[in-house]
ZAVEXGU-125742 format. One line per field, with one value per residue (C-alpha): residue number from 1; residue in three letters; y, x, z. Coordinates in steps of 0.001 Angstrom, whole numbers. Each point is the difference from the previous one (the first is absolute). Layout:
num (NUM/...)
residuo (ALA/...)
y (Y/...)
x (X/...)
z (Z/...)
***
This chain:
num (1/2/3/4/5/6/7/8/9/10/11/12/13/14/15/16/17/18/19/20/21/22/23/24/25/26/27/28/29/30/31/32/33/34/35/36/37/38/39/40/41/42/43/44/45/46/47/48/49/50/51/52/53/54/55/56/57/58/59/60/61/62/63/64/65/66/67/68/69/70/71/72/73/74/75/76/77/78/79/80/81/82/83/84/85/86/87/88/89/90/91/92/93/94/95/96/97/98/99/100/101/102/103/104/105/106/107/108/109/110/111/112/113/114/115/116/117/118/119/120/121/122/123/124/125/126/127/128/129/130/131/132/133/134/135/136/137/138/139/140/141/142/143/144/145/146/147/148/149/150/151/152/153/154/155/156/157/158/159/160/161/162/163/164/165/166/167/168/169/170/171/172/173/174/175/176/177/178/179/180/181/182/183/184/185/186/187/188/189/190/191/192/193/194/195/196/197/198/199/200/201/202/203/204/205/206/207/208/209/210/211/212/213/214/215/216/217/218/219/220/221/222/223/224/225/226/227/228/229/230/231/232/233/234/235/236/237/238/239/240/241/242/243/244/245/246/247/248/249/250/251/252/253/254/255/256/257/258/259/260/261/262/263/264/265/266/267/268/269/270/271/272/273/274/275/276/277/278/279/280/281/282/283/284/285/286/287/288/289/290/291/292/293/294/295/296/297/298/299/300/301/302/303/304/305/306/307/308/309/310/311/312/313/314/315/316/317/318/319/320/321/322/323/324/325/326/327/328/329/330/331/332/333/334/335/336/337/338/339/340/341/342/343/344/345/346/347/348/349/350/351/352/353/354/355/356/357/358/359/360/361/362/363/364/365/366/367/368/369/370/371/372/373/374/375/376/377/378/379/380/381/382/383/384/385/386/387/388/389/390/391/392/393/394/395/396/397/398/399/400/401/402/403/404/405/406/407/408/409/410/411/412/413/414/415/416/417/418/419/420/421/422/423/424/425/426/427/428/429/430/431/432/433/434/435/436/437/438/439/440/441/442/443/444/445/446/447/448/449)
residuo (MET/ILE/ILE/LEU/PHE/CYS/CYS/LEU/THR/LEU/TYR/VAL/PHE/SER/SER/GLU/ILE/ALA/ILE/ALA/ILE/LYS/GLY/SER/PHE/PHE/GLN/ARG/ALA/LYS/VAL/VAL/GLN/CYS/GLY/SER/ILE/HIS/PRO/HIS/LYS/TRP/ARG/ILE/ILE/MET/ARG/ILE/LEU/LEU/SER/THR/ILE/GLY/SER/ARG/GLY/ASP/VAL/GLN/PRO/LEU/VAL/ALA/LEU/GLY/LEU/GLN/LEU/GLN/GLU/LEU/GLY/GLN/GLU/VAL/HIS/MET/CYS/VAL/PRO/PRO/ASP/PHE/LEU/ASP/TRP/ILE/GLU/GLY/LEU/SER/MET/THR/VAL/THR/PRO/ILE/GLY/PRO/GLU/LEU/ARG/SER/THR/GLY/LYS/ALA/GLY/PRO/MET/ALA/GLU/PRO/PRO/THR/PRO/GLU/GLN/VAL/ARG/GLN/MET/ILE/GLU/GLY/THR/VAL/ALA/ALA/GLN/PHE/GLU/THR/ILE/THR/THR/ALA/ALA/GLN/GLY/CYS/GLU/MET/ILE/LEU/GLY/ALA/THR/ALA/LEU/GLN/ILE/ALA/ALA/PRO/SER/ILE/ALA/GLU/LYS/MET/GLY/ILE/PRO/TYR/PHE/PHE/ALA/ALA/TYR/CYS/PRO/ALA/VAL/LEU/PRO/SER/PRO/HIS/HIS/ALA/PRO/PRO/VAL/LEU/VAL/MET/ARG/GLY/ASP/LYS/PRO/ALA/PRO/ALA/MET/ALA/ASP/TYR/SER/GLU/LEU/TRP/ASN/GLN/ASP/ALA/LYS/ARG/TRP/ASN/ASP/GLN/TRP/SER/SER/ILE/LEU/ASN/SER/HIS/ARG/THR/ARG/LEU/GLY/LEU/ASP/ARG/VAL/SER/ASP/VAL/ARG/SER/HIS/ILE/LEU/THR/LYS/GLN/PRO/TRP/LEU/ALA/SER/ASP/PRO/THR/LEU/GLY/PRO/TRP/PRO/ASP/PRO/ALA/ASP/GLU/ALA/VAL/PHE/GLN/THR/GLY/ASP/TRP/PHE/LEU/LYS/ASP/GLU/ARG/PRO/LEU/ASP/PRO/GLU/LEU/GLU/ALA/PHE/LEU/ASP/ALA/GLY/GLU/SER/PRO/VAL/TYR/PHE/GLY/PHE/GLY/SER/ILE/ARG/ALA/PRO/GLN/GLY/LEU/SER/GLU/VAL/MET/ILE/GLN/THR/ALA/ARG/ALA/LEU/LYS/ARG/ARG/ALA/ILE/LEU/LEU/LYS/GLY/TRP/ALA/ASP/LEU/SER/LEU/VAL/ASP/ASN/GLU/PRO/ASP/CYS/ILE/ALA/ILE/GLY/GLU/VAL/ASN/HIS/GLN/ALA/LEU/PHE/LYS/ARG/VAL/ALA/ALA/VAL/VAL/HIS/HIS/GLY/GLY/ALA/GLY/THR/THR/HIS/ALA/ALA/THR/ARG/ALA/GLY/ALA/PRO/GLN/VAL/VAL/ILE/PRO/GLN/HIS/TYR/ASP/GLN/HIS/TYR/TRP/ALA/GLY/GLN/VAL/GLN/GLN/LEU/GLY/ILE/GLY/THR/VAL/HIS/THR/ALA/ASN/THR/LEU/THR/ALA/ASP/SER/LEU/MET/ASN/VAL/LEU/GLU/ARG/VAL/LEU/LYS/PRO/ASP/MET/PRO/ALA/ARG/ALA/HIS/ALA/VAL/ALA/THR/ALA/VAL/ARG/SER/ASP/GLY/ALA/LEU/ILE/ALA/ALA/GLN/ARG/LEU/ILE/THR/VAL/ALA/VAL)
y (20154/-2798/2162/2923/-2258/-1252/3538/1118/-3031/770/3638/-1011/-2286/2533/2657/-2290/-125/-3792/-2913/-3725/-1983/-3479/-3043/-1563/2431/3080/-1387/1006/3030/3495/2237/3709/3101/1874/3402/2896/800/-3401/-1321/-2632/-1677/-2660/-1832/-3212/167/-3191/-972/-1738/-2038/227/-2718/-880/-1396/1337/2979/3571/-1122/-2213/2546/3279/-987/-977/3380/1637/-2037/772/3747/-166/-1907/2628/2737/-1876/34/-3525/-1149/-1805/-2291/-1551/-3151/322/-611/2283/1761/2216/703/3615/959/-1341/1315/3406/-251/-440/-3712/-2527/-2944/-3475/-1034/-3564/-1988/1292/3023/-894/2672/-2113/-2673/2261/-222/-2864/-1930/-2773/-3049/-2388/-3526/-209/-884/-3653/-1286/-79/3628/1011/-1795/1794/3391/-650/-1065/3052/2395/-1390/-115/3645/977/-1694/1619/3505/431/-1333/2736/2645/-968/550/2562/-77/-508/-1414/-1022/669/-1904/840/-2249/-3772/-583/620/-3580/736/3027/-1790/-2503/2751/1907/-3195/-708/3570/-89/3053/501/-676/1325/-873/2403/-703/2723/-1974/-2111/-2773/-710/-1167/-3226/422/-2142/3188/505/-1989/-124/2251/-1065/-1140/-310/-1606/-3070/-155/1669/1458/2241/-2137/-82/1436/-2321/98/-1265/155/-2090/-2904/2325/1346/-3566/-617/3291/-1039/-3261/1846/2249/-3043/-1811/3011/1453/-2476/-1904/3005/2094/-2751/-716/3596/-137/-3159/1787/2786/-2453/698/-2534/-1121/1525/-2220/2749/2410/2352/529/435/2810/1713/-302/-563/3608/1458/3675/1141/3287/682/2561/-1325/1390/-1286/-3207/-904/-3115/-2114/-911/3124/-2105/-2053/1367/-2198/2709/3581/2397/3259/1611/812/1242/3197/1972/3585/1023/3692/-183/2421/-1364/394/3293/-1912/-2124/3098/1632/-3128/-124/3686/-322/-1793/-2049/-2564/-2875/-3707/-1385/-3393/-1615/-3460/944/-2510/-3052/-1400/1440/-2141/-68/3007/1811/3481/-278/-1303/2758/2845/-1371/-264/3594/1328/-2034/1734/3375/186/1060/-2513/-59/-3097/-997/-1560/-2108/-2806/-1467/3195/524/2582/2002/-1265/3424/3662/1298/2700/-1859/-2426/343/-2597/664/-1507/-168/2359/1264/-2085/1953/3225/-1531/-2268/2954/1468/-2985/-1305/-3625/-2251/-3194/-2148/-3439/-90/282/965/3353/1122/-1182/1897/3120/21/-662/2732/2440/-812/-1157/-2745/-3049/-2795/-2774/-2553/-2517/-2615/-1644/-138/2536/1879/-2141/810/3748/-232/-1705/2640/2859/-1609/-837/3574/1327/2172/-1814/-3224/-2960/-1184/-3282/309/-2899/1316/3593/1790/3620/-719/-1899/2595/2778/-1631/-215/3404/1595/-1335/1273/3512/398/2541/-2464/-1770/3111/1226/-3291/78/3492/-1104/-3013/2140/1967/-3171/-967/646/1138/-810/-3652/580/1990/-2751/-2623/2047/647/-3684/-1046/2267/-1046/-3764/219/1643)
x (-57785/2576/2285/-393/844/3150/1122/-514/1923/2921/0/205/2954/1816/-231/2122/2575/630/-2358/612/-1406/-1271/1052/3250/2924/-2047/-915/3515/778/-1377/-1654/475/-1434/2532/-970/-2391/995/-1157/-2305/-1452/3413/1403/3299/1139/2313/1889/2516/2847/2786/3412/2341/3661/3010/3405/2327/-699/58/-3001/-1838/484/-2030/-2888/254/-261/-3132/-1432/431/-1605/-2961/-337/-67/-2873/-1895/708/1071/3348/1434/3456/1585/3794/3129/375/3036/-2410/-2659/924/483/-3365/-1960/1515/-1783/-3369/-319/-572/2355/-31/3663/845/3021/3269/1971/1996/2692/2517/-99/2098/3030/2378/718/2465/-173/-2612/-981/-2901/-3305/-943/-3113/-1782/937/-1215/-3288/-450/748/-2539/-2663/649/-100/-3249/-1681/969/-1401/-3345/-349/1225/-1584/-3319/52/1089/-2739/-2886/-2379/1683/-1820/3007/3643/2896/3181/3359/3056/-88/134/-3749/-675/-2997/-1687/-1916/-1489/-997/-1755/-1753/-1204/-1273/-1697/1831/2054/3742/2593/3672/2629/3562/2591/1986/-1043/2385/-2171/-2812/210/786/1865/1815/1992/1480/-1356/1580/3379/-193/3571/-1048/-1249/3101/-1385/2274/-1031/-1406/1778/-1792/-2737/-2638/-2597/173/-3129/1832/1656/-3437/-1289/2832/-810/-3646/1134/2267/-2904/-2094/2825/700/-3422/-2771/-174/13/-2306/-2593/69/-1077/-2603/-1471/-351/-1843/-2346/1481/809/3585/1994/2099/2004/1341/1701/-3119/-2055/2243/681/-3707/-1443/638/2975/833/3412/1192/3012/593/-856/3244/2332/-1824/-2618/-2114/1514/-3341/-2183/-2860/-94/-3011/746/2390/-1126/2964/-708/3401/2384/-1646/1994/89/1046/2650/165/2492/2915/3516/2044/1982/3274/-833/-1031/3337/1858/-1869/715/3714/1061/-1040/-2772/999/-751/-2674/567/-2882/-1263/-3235/-1284/1997/3206/2979/2914/2989/2296/-2469/707/3711/-593/-2461/2132/3170/-1924/-1214/3456/1623/-2384/656/-3633/-1540/-2256/-3260/-379/-3443/352/-3139/-1115/3524/1257/2845/2621/2827/3584/1475/-918/1065/-2307/-596/-2480/-3096/-2139/-3742/-3084/-3554/-258/-2331/1216/-2141/1836/3442/152/-534/3265/2349/2198/-1097/-1822/1688/-2551/-1391/-2821/-3054/-3184/-312/3594/8/-3209/1286/3321/-1727/-2566/2817/1945/3082/2170/296/2308/-2101/1604/-2831/-30/-3408/-3713/-1081/3313/1381/-3063/422/3718/-820/-2579/2423/2561/-2520/-1307/3543/-278/2624/1875/259/2732/-216/228/2373/2769/-30/3362/1015/1545/-3000/-2480/2165/-106/-3802/-571/2382/-2119/-3182/1403/788/-2315/-2123/-1448/-1111/-1596/-1876/-1042/-1462/-1916/-1522/-939/-2448/-2019/-393/-3508/-1161/-3733/140/-1374/-2933/-796/126/-2139/-2652/-41/-454/-3003/-1495/312/-1419/-3147)
z (-14825/-173/-2158/2420/2944/-1751/-780/3578/1251/-2302/1133/3658/-644/-2186/2683/2154/-2842/-36/-466/122/-2877/811/-1966/-1316/-357/831/3391/1101/-2186/514/-2541/609/-1580/-2182/1377/-248/-3604/-1287/2754/-2348/-525/2301/321/1635/3005/773/2636/-1816/1592/-1683/1241/-555/1829/-974/-184/-1090/-3623/767/2149/-1882/-3101/2279/1691/-3433/-727/3427/-418/-3427/1427/2710/-2635/-1641/3288/1227/3474/126/2638/-338/1364/-270/2129/3027/-1546/-1974/2631/798/-3649/-1147/2976/-776/-3365/1742/-726/2762/386/1509/417/-1006/1136/1472/-1147/-3113/-119/1920/-2722/-2242/2270/-655/3178/826/-2238/1353/-842/-2453/1692/242/-1813/3352/714/-3458/630/3322/-1591/-2750/2475/2162/-2971/-1380/3412/617/-3382/586/3409/-881/-3433/1306/2618/-2509/-2477/2397/-1466/-3424/-3294/-1869/386/-2332/753/-1548/-370/19/3765/353/1103/2232/-1584/-2816/2454/2424/-2780/-1108/3534/373/-3402/-1328/-3188/21/-2454/-300/-1343/-1092/-504/-2575/-3011/1079/3066/-2304/-2057/-3690/-2536/-1030/3211/2890/3572/2654/1384/3627/1230/3303/-1846/-2196/-3139/-2635/-2902/-2795/-3362/-3001/-1285/-2702/2483/3814/620/1621/2513/901/455/2450/1694/483/1589/2424/987/819/1806/2202/721/-820/3275/2324/-2213/-306/3718/632/-2787/1538/3357/-1801/-1703/-3452/-2706/-441/-2857/-2257/-1726/2615/-2441/-2124/3168/1252/-3340/-996/-3477/-1040/1864/-284/-1189/1499/-2202/-2714/-3483/-1435/2722/972/-2631/178/-2798/-1574/-358/-1327/3208/1861/3020/1235/578/-248/1788/-288/2843/3220/160/3252/-627/2505/824/2858/-343/-56/3168/27/392/-3051/-1967/825/-1093/-3318/-650/793/-3191/-2998/268/2316/-309/2323/1647/1903/911/1749/2507/-1077/1423/-1830/-1242/2353/-459/-2249/1404/-725/-3526/-874/1294/-1625/-3277/124/805/-2768/-2408/1661/1031/3295/1747/1951/2169/1287/3429/-494/2267/-225/1713/-2463/958/-1563/116/869/449/-3408/-1434/-3292/1625/2143/1779/199/1588/-1332/-2970/-2702/-2954/-2441/775/456/-3056/-2351/1287/-89/-2816/507/2456/1200/1822/810/-2538/2211/-1829/1779/-545/-3625/-764/1780/-1870/-3323/603/871/-3174/1919/-1569/2234/1097/1533/2349/552/2743/251/-823/-2663/-79/-2828/-2104/491/-746/-3290/-897/713/-2264/-2721/-86/-324/3121/2041/490/2384/2369/1884/3785/623/-2289/1178/225/-330/-3405/-1361/1237/-1438/-3430/-153/1598/-2467/-2871/1631/379/-3720/-1677/-1992/3037/1940/-3224/-382/3680/-424/-3090/1743/3009/-2130/-630/3677/1304/3429/-35/1071/3500/-1387/-2522/2752/2400/-2624/-931/3640/372/-3337/473/3498/-1228)
***
């Protein structure tokens, strides 16, 4: 009789499709019946918050993960800057915008005095307070949080307070501590690329101290208000004990494969099926493959447009100039150059002779996947790491930003355009994977259960 009662109870719940399971994680998640073909099989449905603060290069990989989670039947909510609200909602994912629009930060303005220590302190306090308020709201009803990029100051504490799992993902190995590579370069605090060393541990010790000096006081004040214990190592708290690495193992491998403290998923690749603009298509068809110049969302060096176009013309090459967040423009109306807006890099990079860019993770992966030789002009954060990887793999070369002239850029671009480097770039492209988002999505579902 007891067994019969249990079976009848299960039947009643299954007829309503979803049931809530009491206790621990399952008190929040839903279990749904797979369908009439296999009515005895069930799957977990979770609501997952994906959170980041940054430019498109920070947001797009999360979108790739979100779409993959949706394909696996999960509910996805995103917390990202308002610049990307319309795009993501058009993909049937809900969004909680965080902070101001960021696009204007790419435009170079008049020289201003650097902020005072007091102004920096106020900015930090405002940023962290906004994170705690906004991400707390965004996380309501979620079973887990995944935060990407290192500015996730509040998200781990919010997950801890809610009693739900938290995962951190980096898009570049250099974001995660290792004696085999240097920390990211933060120009605003006066960093310069580190010289080659046998062991970078001391630089990472200094990096941990800077994390604590900058964030410890404000983070712990919010944790105290939430009734949480203070943290003594802010960096480890935010990066977690087992961070995820969303970079391609060929282009950006974790330097110690035996180190199980880092889970490398592979690049979170978002397939782009947008057609190229008819004007751009006509330009591509009108002559030999042009050189692409683009600096994405970062501020471009002064006079960059002129340098790039002069370089292309000196090499008798046509040029495609990405306007980007810096709103770069052409120097004249000659037909050998075209300026473009947002574009499908996956389609475009397969049709260019070379890609000259800033070294962001997204652009570097896209150019490598397309088999296009590269000239990387890094400025800050992980860009120096990607520049080094491009050079080490033999698929491009590096040019420093502060010594950029038409002559110097012409010299390095000329080397990149020689037949051996495009051939090497095409060979490496065959090794680049595209299943990173699927691996990450499956892992999220598995570890939750």
